[in-house]
N, C-alpha and C positions, 0 to 999 in steps of 0.2 A: 526504688518503688516506681512502678509505671504511672505516668501522669494520665489524668482523665480530662477529656474534653466534653463539655455539656452543650448540646445544641439548643437553639431558641425553640420554644414550643411551636409545634406545627411545621418545623423545617426539616423533618426527617422522612417524609413519605417517599421521596425519590430514592433515598438510601434503602428503605424497607423494600422497595420494589426490585432492588438488585443493583442499583448504580453505585460504584465504589468511590465517587468523588464527594468531598465535603468542601464547600467554598467558605471563605472567610466570613461572608455575611450571614452564614447559617449558625455561627458559633456564638453562644451566650458567654461562657467562661472557659478558661483553661486553668485547671488546678495543678499548680506546680510549675517549675521552670523546665521548659522543653528545649532541648538542643535541636538544631536543624537536622532533619533526617531521622530523628528518634521515633521509636514506636510508641504510640499512645492508644488508650482505650477511648471509644466514642460512645456517648450515651445520649438518648433523647431528652426532652425537657422534663420527662417524668422519671428520669434516671434509669431507663430501660437500656440494657446493653445492646449496642448495634454492631460493634466490630472493633478490630484492631487495625491500625494502619500507620504509615509513616507521615510525619508532620514537617511542614516547611512554611514558616511565617512569611517568607519572601515571595511565595507563590500565591496566585489567586486561588488555585486549587490547594487549599490548606492541608488537607489530609486525603490520602489515597488508601482505601481499605484493602487489606491483604487477606483477612479471615473474618468470618462471622462467629467463630467459635472462641469463647473466652479462654478455654483451656489450651488452645493451640499456640505453641510458642513459635516465634519467628526466628528461625535459626537455619543452619545448614541443612538439617533434616527436612525442614519445611520446604525449602527450595528443591531439594532432591525429590520429594514426593510430588510437588507440583509439576516439575519438568518431566518426571516419569509419566505422569498423567497426560501431559501434552503429547509426549512421544507415543503413548499407547493409542490416543485418539487418532493421530496421523496414520499409524500402522493399520488401524481398523479400516481406514478409508483408502488404503493402498499406497500411501506415500512411503517411499523407501530411500530415494537418492537425494533429490533436491527439493526442499520445501521449507516453509516457515514453521519452525518448531514451536516458537512462542509468539503469540500475537497479542501482547499487552493485556488490556482489560478483558478481551474476549477469552483469554485463558486464565483470568483471575490473578494475573501478575502485572498490575498497572505500570505502564511506562517501560516495560521490558520487551524488546524485540530480539529474537534469535533466529537467524536463517542458517539452514544447513545446505552446504554444497558438497555432496559426497562426504569426504572425511574432514572437511574444513567448515568452521563455524564463524559467523559474523554476529556480533552483539551490539545492540544499542541500549543504553540506559539513559532514558530521557528525563528523569527527575532526580533530584538530590537524594531522596530516600532510597530509590532503587540503585543509584550509582554507588552508594555506600556498600552494597552487597555484590558489587561487580566481581571482585576477586573470589568470593564464595561461589558465585554462579559459574565462573570459569572452572573452579575446582570440581564442581558437580558435573560439568560437561566432560571433564577429564575422566572422572570415575565412571560415568555412564557410557561414554562413546569411545574413549581412548583416541581422540581425534589427532589428525596430523598437524592441526593448527587452529588457533582462535585469534580473531582480529576484532578490535572495537572500532566501529564507525560512529563516533560520537561528535562528528563535525556538523551538528544539527543546531540551527539557530534557536529552536525552542528551549534548549538547555540554558540559554542566557536568562530566560524567565525564571529559572530555578536557582540562579546564582552560580551556575556552572560554566566552565570554559568549554569551547569546542576543541576536540582532539581526535586524533587517529593514532592507534598504537597496537602493537602485538600484545596479546595476553598469554602468549605461549612463545616457544622458540620461533624465530622468524621463518617465513616460508614464502615462496613466490606468490605474490598477491594477484597476479593475472594468470588464469588457468582455464582449461577447457572442461566444459560439462557436456553431457548428452541429455537432451530434453526430447523424449519421445522420438528418437531417431534423428534429430537435428543437432548438429554440433555447434556450440557457441563458446566464445571466449567470455569469461567473467572477470572483471577488474574490481575486486572488493576494496581496493584502496582509493581509486580515483573515479570509479563509476558512480552513477546516480544512486541515491539511497544506499543499499548494501551491495550494489553492483549489478543487480539483475531484478527484473520485475516478475517475481514468482506468482503474484496475484492474478496474472493473465494466463496461467497455465491451461486451464480448460477452454478459455475463450479463443486461444489460437487454433484450437481444433474446430471452431465454428467456421473456419475458412474451407474446410473440406467440402468437396462437391462444387461450391460456387466459384472456386478458383480454377477449375479445370479449363484450360484453353483460354483463360481470361487475361486481359490487359489491365493491370492493377496499379493503383496509386496508394502508397502507404505514407500518410502525413504524420509528422512527429514520430518518425520511425525509430529513434534512438539507435540501438545497435543492430536493428534489423530483424528481430525475432518474428514479427508478424510476416514480414516479407519472405523470410526463409521458409516459414511454414506454408505460405502461399505457393512458393516454388515447389516444395515437397508435394503439395496437393495438385500439381500439374499446371500451374500458371504459365502462360505463354511469355509474359514479360511483367516485371514488377519494378516500379520506380519508387524509391524511398527518399523522403525529404526530411531533413532535420537542420536546425540552426547551429547545432554543435559540430564543429569540424572534427573533434576527437571522436564523437559518437559515430559520425559518418565513416571515419577511417576504420573504426572497429567493425562497423557493419560490412564494409568491403572485405575485411579480413575474414569475417564469418561466412561471407558468400564464397570466398576461395576455399575455406575449410570444408565446405559442403559441395564443392564443384558446381556452384550455382552462379558463377560469375557471368555466364552468358545469358542468364535469365534475370538476375537482380542487378539493378543499377541504382546507385545512391548519389545524392547531390546535397551539398550544403546550401540550404535555402529556407526562407521563411514561407510557410504555407499561406499565411495571410497576404503575402505579397504576390505569390505565384498564382493562386487559384483565381482571383479576379481577372488577371491578365489572360489566363487560359480560357476563361468563360468567353472573353472577347474574341479569342482566337478559335473558339468553337471546338476545342479539344474534347475528346470523349474517352471515357474509361468504362470498363465493365464492372469493376468493383473499386470502391474507395474506402480506405480504412482511416479513421480519425481517432487517435489516442493521445490527445494533448495533455500537458501537465495541468495540475489543478489551477484554474483561473482565479479561485478565491480560497483563502484559508481562514476566512471569518465571515460572519453573517452580514456585515456592512458591505461586503463586496459582491453580494449575490446578484444585484441588478446589473452591475458592470460585467460580471462573469457571464450572465445570461446573454448579454449582447454579443460577447465574444463567441460563445458556443453557437448562438443563432447564426452569426455571420459566417463562420467556417462551415457549418452544416448546410446553410443555404447555397453557398458557392459549390460545395461538393455535389449537392443534388443536381445542380445545373450541368455538371460535368459527367453525369452518369447516363449511359444509354438507357432508353426505355426498356424496362425489364431487368436492368442491372441491380447491383446491391450496394448498400451503404452499411458499413460496420462502424458504429460510432459509440464513443465512451465519454464519461466524465468520472474523474477520480477524486472529486471534491466532496467531502462529507456534507458540506453545506448546500450543495446542489442536490436537493432532495429528489427522489424519483418522480414525484408529481410535477415538480418544477421543470425537471429535465424533459419529461414527456411533453409538457405544454410547449416548451421551447422548440423541440423537434417538430411538433405539429405546426407551429407558427412558421418555422423555416420552410416546411414543405408547402404550406399555403402561399407564402410569398414567392417561392420558386415556381409556383404553378404546377406542382407535382402531387400525385397521389401516392401514398406510401402504404405498403402492406407489411405488417410485422411478421417476421419469420421466427425470431427468438429474442427473449429477454436475457441479458447476460449479467453476471455479477462476479464478485471476487471468488477465487478458487477456495476449495473447502478447507485448505490449511490456513485460511484467514476467516475463521468462523464469525458469524454474526450472532450476538446476544440481543434478543429483542428489547430488553429493558435498558440496554446501553447503546444509545443511538449512534455514538461515535464509532462503534465497531463496523457500521455499514457505511461504506464510502464509494465503492466502485459499482457503477451501473452502466449498462450499455444495451444496444439493440443491433440485431441484424435486420435490416429493412430492405424490402424490394421497392425500387423507385419506378413508378409507372406514369 
């Protein structure tokens, strides 16, 4: 018999509004003995049914809801229906080859990420409850897509908070984990075993196109370039020269491979360097660029780090603005959920003021449409950016 979890009176409004997380401090009682990862029913203080989800007493997020329908069973057919719905949504928006098939809470499958690279799939199960369904999910992918391979990238520290180990494994017959994809006419190597996240940042798909027109004939600096996707698109759009910087030697090596793959080795140059070290020195040397791209890693993964993160973002943006010729462009991002748009906007404004620059907004950028944002689930919105003209 399924166990029931009763919430403290008044602690259910966020769940009613659509958020799938139940924290331990919201729970009044748990009726029955619940095994970690087991499905439970959730009720408010007046015993009104709120949904079903998986339970883990080791996690601060005690329950993640999977359905609001009492009659809906959580089984293989459930996951097949949900993943099919995710697939249909992406097809409606024109995604065919490389895209995020499942984006966790935004696709109502909490703590599940599935990326599709052609006929290959990469899975992340970031909670104990979802990890228990990993084999079932792989089977569903086999039935729906007949893929050439499935790989799990579960070497993610957040799993430790769920009592899980970090691991990387094949969920299918082994296949070469480094392979080539084609992204809007640009060829790139993807390493799903050793690359960051699942091997490639699919969430910047539309934003790379923002370099069109402003790249033509331009001298461009791409900071935190990783494997060079922004730099390569700048070259495709007619850049005269692109210099990419990243602290990772392996990322820079792959960026150079990608430049060769596209015959852009005479346009794109990549160096292993820390942008925080290089930019202040270049300001002193009065170097000038037409376009600078800033796509740093998340400077904070929690609310307590917002102030320090803001200082880091402000510093790098201020230095970049001083290196851009009058009338040139800054393309700048933050991928931290906790760096809210208003905070990010204010930080950029302060950086411009301190740099003695006037900025004109050309475009506001966000995560690609295969990473949908659900308005009542704030964690689904994380990537924000601007194209700014520096005057």
